[in-house]
Every structure is written in structure tokens, then in C-alpha cells.
C-alpha positions in Angstrom: 77.5 -73.8 50.6 76.4 -77.5 50.0 72.8 -76.4 51.2 73.1 -73.0 52.8 74.1 -71.4 56.2 73.5 -68.3 57.9 76.6 -66.2 58.9 75.4 -66.6 62.2 75.3 -70.1 62.4 78.8 -70.4 60.5 80.4 -67.9 63.0 79.2 -70.4 66.0 80.4 -73.6 63.9 83.9 -72.0 63.1 84.6 -69.8 65.9 84.9 -66.5 64.4 82.8 -63.1 64.8 79.8 -62.5 62.9 81.4 -60.0 60.7 83.8 -62.3 59.5 81.4 -65.3 58.6 79.4 -62.7 56.8 81.9 -61.7 54.6 83.2 -65.5 54.1 79.8 -66.2 52.9 79.5 -63.1 50.6 83.2 -63.4 49.1 81.6 -67.1 47.8 78.4 -65.5 46.6 80.4 -63.0 44.7 82.1 -65.7 42.8 78.8 -67.4 42.2 77.8 -63.8 40.8 80.7 -63.6 38.4 79.7 -67.3 37.2 76.4 -66.6 36.7 77.0 -62.9 34.7 79.3 -65.3 32.2 76.2 -67.8 31.6 73.5 -66.2 30.0 70.4 -68.3 29.1 70.0 -69.7 25.5 67.6 -71.5 23.5 63.6 -71.9 24.5 62.6 -70.3 27.8 59.9 -70.1 30.4 59.5 -67.5 32.4 57.4 -66.7 35.9 56.9 -63.6 37.4 56.4 -62.8 41.5 57.1 -60.7 44.3 59.1 -61.3 47.2 58.5 -59.5 50.4 58.8 -59.6 54.2 55.2 -58.4 55.4 55.7 -59.2 59.1 58.7 -56.9 59.1 56.8 -54.2 57.1 55.9 -50.6 58.3 53.5 -48.1 56.9 56.5 -45.7 56.5 58.5 -48.0 54.3 58.7 -47.0 51.0 57.4 -49.7 48.0 60.6 -51.1 47.2 61.4 -52.4 50.6 57.9 -54.0 50.6 57.4 -55.5 47.3 60.5 -57.4 45.4 59.4 -58.2 41.8 61.5 -60.6 40.4 61.3 -63.1 37.7 62.6 -66.6 37.5 63.7 -68.2 33.6 64.8 -71.1 32.8 66.4 -72.3 29.7 64.4 -75.4 28.8 66.0 -79.1 27.6 64.6 -79.5 24.3 65.0 -83.4 24.9 63.3 -84.0 28.2 61.2 -80.5 28.8 63.0 -80.0 32.0 65.0 -77.2 33.5 68.4 -77.1 32.0 69.7 -73.5 33.6 67.6 -71.3 36.2 68.1 -68.2 36.7 66.1 -65.2 39.2 66.5 -62.0 38.9 65.0 -58.8 40.7 63.5 -56.3 38.8 63.3 -52.5 39.6 59.6 -51.4 40.7 59.7 -49.2 37.5 59.8 -52.5 35.4 56.5 -54.0 36.3 52.8 -53.4 36.9 51.8 -54.0 40.7 50.8 -57.6 41.0 50.3 -58.0 37.0 53.3 -59.1 35.0 52.6 -58.7 31.0 55.3 -59.2 28.2 56.6 -55.9 29.2 57.9 -56.5 32.4 59.9 -59.6 31.3 61.7 -57.3 28.7 64.6 -56.0 31.2 65.0 -59.9 32.3 65.5 -60.6 28.7 67.9 -58.2 27.5 70.3 -58.6 30.6 70.3 -62.5 31.3 69.6 -64.2 27.7 71.3 -64.7 24.8 70.3 -62.9 21.9 67.9 -64.9 19.4 69.3 -64.3 15.7 67.3 -67.1 14.5 63.9 -66.1 15.1 63.0 -69.8 16.3 63.0 -69.6 20.2 60.0 -70.0 21.9 59.3 -68.3 25.4 56.6 -69.7 27.3 55.1 -67.3 30.5 54.0 -69.8 33.1 52.2 -69.2 36.3 53.2 -71.2 39.6 50.4 -74.3 38.6 48.6 -75.3 35.8 46.0 -78.1 35.2 48.7 -80.7 35.9 50.0 -79.1 39.4 53.0 -77.0 40.2 54.9 -76.1 37.4 58.7 -76.6 37.2 59.3 -72.5 37.7 56.4 -72.5 40.3 58.5 -75.2 42.5 61.8 -73.1 42.0 60.4 -69.9 43.0 58.7 -71.7 46.2 61.8 -73.4 47.1 63.9 -70.1 46.8 61.5 -68.7 49.1 61.2 -71.6 51.4 65.2 -71.7 51.8 65.7 -67.9 52.1 62.7 -68.0 55.2 64.4 -71.3 56.5 68.1 -70.6 56.3 68.0 -66.6 57.2 64.7 -65.6 58.0 64.0 -63.2 55.3 66.5 -61.1 53.3 66.4 -57.2 52.7 66.6 -55.8 49.6 70.1 -54.6 49.5 71.7 -58.3 48.6 68.6 -60.4 48.5 69.8 -60.7 44.6 73.2 -62.4 46.0 71.0 -65.2 47.7 68.8 -65.4 44.9 71.5 -66.1 42.8 73.4 -68.5 45.3 70.5 -70.9 45.3 70.2 -71.0 41.5 73.6 -71.7 41.5 72.8 -74.9 43.8 70.1 -75.6 41.6 72.1 -75.8 38.4 75.2 -77.5 39.5 73.5 -80.3 41.7 76.0 -82.8 43.5 79.2 -81.0 41.8 78.5 -77.7 43.7 81.6 -78.0 45.9 83.8 -78.5 43.0 82.4 -76.0 40.8 82.5 -73.5 43.4 85.9 -74.2 44.7 87.1 -73.9 40.9 85.2 -70.5 40.4 87.0 -69.1 43.6 90.2 -69.8 42.1 89.1 -67.6 39.0 87.7 -64.8 40.5 89.4 -61.5 41.7 89.8 -60.8 45.4 86.7 -58.9 46.6 86.9 -56.2 49.8 84.3 -56.1 52.6 83.9 -52.4 52.0 83.2 -53.3 48.2 80.6 -55.8 49.5 79.0 -53.8 51.6 78.6 -50.6 49.1 78.0 -52.7 45.5 74.9 -53.9 44.6 76.1 -56.8 42.2 74.8 -56.1 38.4 74.6 -58.5 35.4 76.4 -58.0 32.2 74.4 -56.4 29.5 73.2 -58.9 27.1 71.6 -57.0 24.3 67.8 -57.9 23.8 66.3 -56.5 20.5 63.0 -54.9 22.0 59.4 -56.0 21.4 59.2 -53.6 18.3 61.6 -56.4 16.8 60.8 -59.5 18.8 60.3 -62.6 16.3 60.2 -64.8 19.5 56.7 -66.4 20.1 55.7 -65.7 23.3 52.9 -68.9 24.7 50.5 -67.6 27.3 49.5 -70.4 29.5 46.0 -70.2 31.6 
């Protein structure tokens, strides 16, 4: 879990069945997701919206949700140095976006679910692109890193468990070199989950109240 490993390779390395290796990996991802739910973003934010898909695997008969997976990369920004303090990449439902265009309304679901409500009215939210005049943005680099990692390590991920893999990637970015110790401690605090639960359940995040656009005092900054 220091760099990520496919269940097929893990099964070969520790000489277990693929099913057992898959269960090990996803129990660890479940612990990561429980930690993620308890750590909503705070302070000033940057947001980036994009689509994850596996075009080579698509068929014309596949429903839209299997062909385009809208997601938002969001980050708390360190006020001292302007760097990412905490990263999240979360899927959106197809109903929450306009195809190939992310407006402010498309980020509402992300803010409502994954960000602590700002009661001061001083929060700034910057909507960025993958690159600007200075090169690739921080969130653009994080998004590209996630896509490359999913492709290189797993050959791409289908929609059912995509969120678990995105959370694993963000966990590794957020904890850095202390990943093993943090994960070990988190596993000790997380209840056991069974294989049927993992197969059946799509993990959702806790509901953190967001006041909505009508009452939003936050200043959005659009970067061209």
C-alpha cells in the first residue's frame, strides 16, 4: 500500500487466491475511506472538475455512467505557502454536471458532502484548470497523477469501486512518508467489514451541511 498494488500481483506475491488478495486490498481501502469521511476539507479551497473514463473498453450500448465518470478534485490550501494541505477526488453523479462543462453549480454537491461549512463568510474558493500561464496547476498535477496511477497499476477501474481507488490515491498524497503507520493505526480503529458488504456496497461520504448557492458568501475565483 506504500505505492499501490493490484490484487493479481498481490495474490502472486503472497501466494493466495485472487479473491483473498482482492479482499485484503479492499479492506485496507475501506479503512482509508472511513478516515477520509472524518476529515472534511477546511479553509480556503481550490477545485478542479474533469471526467474519468476508459474509452478503449466502451461499447456504444454502454450507458453514459459507464462511459464518462465526472469527478471533482478539491484541496484545502495552506495559507502560509499556497500549497495543497489536504486532497480529495470525488465522483459526481451524472445528474450533477453539464457534459464537458463544470460550472459553479457542478461543485455544489462536492462542497455539501466533503467540506466543512464556512460560518465566517471569509472562505475563498478558486476554480482552476488543469494548466494556466505558469504551467500545470497543483490540482491538475494531482488529477493527472491519479489517472496515470490507475492506468499503470490496475489498467483502469470500472465505476463500481472507482471511488475507493481515488480515496486510496488521495490518502497516499495526504500522508506522505508516514503512510504505513497511519494506515496501520487506522485499521486498528476501523470495524471489520465482510466481503459481501464490500461487493454490495458503494461507500458514500457523510453529509456535511452546505448552505447552498442562494446563501453562499464565499467568493469564487475563476481562473482563465
